[in-house]
C-alpha positions in Angstrom: 12.3 -1.7 -11.8 15.2 -2.6 -9.5 14.9 -3.7 -5.9 16.4 -0.4 -4.7 13.9 1.6 -6.8 11.1 -0.4 -5.4 12.4 0.1 -1.9 12.5 3.9 -2.2 9.1 3.9 -3.8 7.7 1.9 -0.9 9.5 4.2 1.6 7.9 7.2 -0.1 4.4 5.6 0.1 4.9 4.9 3.8 6.5 8.3 4.5 9.7 6.6 5.9 13.0 8.6 5.5 16.4 7.0 5.1 17.4 7.9 8.7 14.1 6.3 9.9 14.8 3.1 7.8 18.3 3.0 9.3 16.9 3.3 12.8 14.3 0.6 12.2 16.7 -1.9 10.6 20.1 -1.2 12.1 21.5 -0.7 8.6 23.8 2.2 8.3 22.5 5.4 6.7 25.6 5.3 4.4 24.6 1.9 3.1 21.0 3.0 2.4 22.2 6.2 0.7 24.5 4.1 -1.5 21.5 2.0 -2.6 19.8 5.1 -3.7 22.7 7.1 -5.2 24.5 4.2 -6.9 21.2 2.3 -7.7 22.6 -0.8 -6.1 20.4 -3.4 -4.4 20.4 -4.6 -0.8 22.0 -7.9 -0.2 20.0 -11.0 0.6 20.9 -10.7 4.2 19.2 -7.3 4.4 15.9 -8.1 2.6 14.1 -9.8 5.5 15.1 -7.0 8.0 13.9 -4.3 5.5 10.6 -6.1 4.9 10.0 -6.5 8.6 10.7 -2.8 9.2 8.4 -1.8 6.3 5.8 -4.4 7.1 5.8 -5.8 3.6 6.5 -9.3 2.2 9.8 -10.1 0.5 7.8 -10.9 -2.6 6.4 -7.4 -2.6 9.9 -5.9 -2.3 11.6 -8.2 -4.8 9.0 -8.4 -7.6 6.5 -5.7 -6.7 3.4 -7.7 -6.3 1.2 -8.6 -3.4 1.9 -12.2 -2.4 -1.8 -12.7 -1.6 -2.5 -12.9 -5.4 -3.0 -16.4 -6.5 -1.4 -17.9 -9.6 -4.7 -17.7 -11.4 -5.0 -14.0 -10.7 -1.6 -13.4 -12.3 -2.8 -15.0 -15.5 0.3 -17.2 -15.7 0.0 -20.6 -17.1 2.7 -22.8 -15.4 4.6 -24.9 -17.8 6.9 -28.0 -17.2 9.9 -25.9 -16.1 7.8 -23.8 -13.7 6.6 -27.0 -11.9 10.1 -28.4 -11.8 11.5 -25.2 -10.3 8.7 -25.2 -7.6 9.4 -28.8 -6.7 13.1 -28.1 -6.3 12.4 -24.9 -4.3 10.3 -26.8 -1.8 13.2 -29.1 -1.2 15.6 -26.3 -0.4 16.7 -25.1 3.0 15.9 -21.5 4.1 19.6 -20.6 3.5 19.5 -22.0 0.0 16.2 -20.1 -0.8 17.8 -16.8 0.3 20.8 -17.4 -1.9 18.5 -18.3 -4.8 16.5 -15.1 -4.3 19.7 -13.0 -4.3 20.9 -14.8 -7.5 17.6 -14.3 -9.2 17.6 -10.6 -8.3 21.1 -10.3 -9.8 20.0 -12.0 -13.0 17.1 -9.6 -13.4 19.4 -6.6 -13.3 21.8 -7.9 -16.0 21.6 -5.6 -19.0 21.6 -7.5 -22.3 
């Protein structure tokens, strides 16, 4: 599921229309409509604003899970590369983290 699909699913669950999201975020209705119609994703600069308006975490919007779940609850056994990525992540600035999230989102949407 893409970020835009998840966004509109969350909006439906919370009974928030496109005009209402526009009002809450300051993002133009046209931009929000494009996300839906063209199935494009919001840019990294819009993610936090959207999450604040919808009262959800960026994790919930980006990957569709509740961030309160622990690693054990997700049944993922971290390997060497996972640990390396987490260490590098903790050394990044907030701006670098935002760029990384945007890049990872783009990678997930590449059709192979």
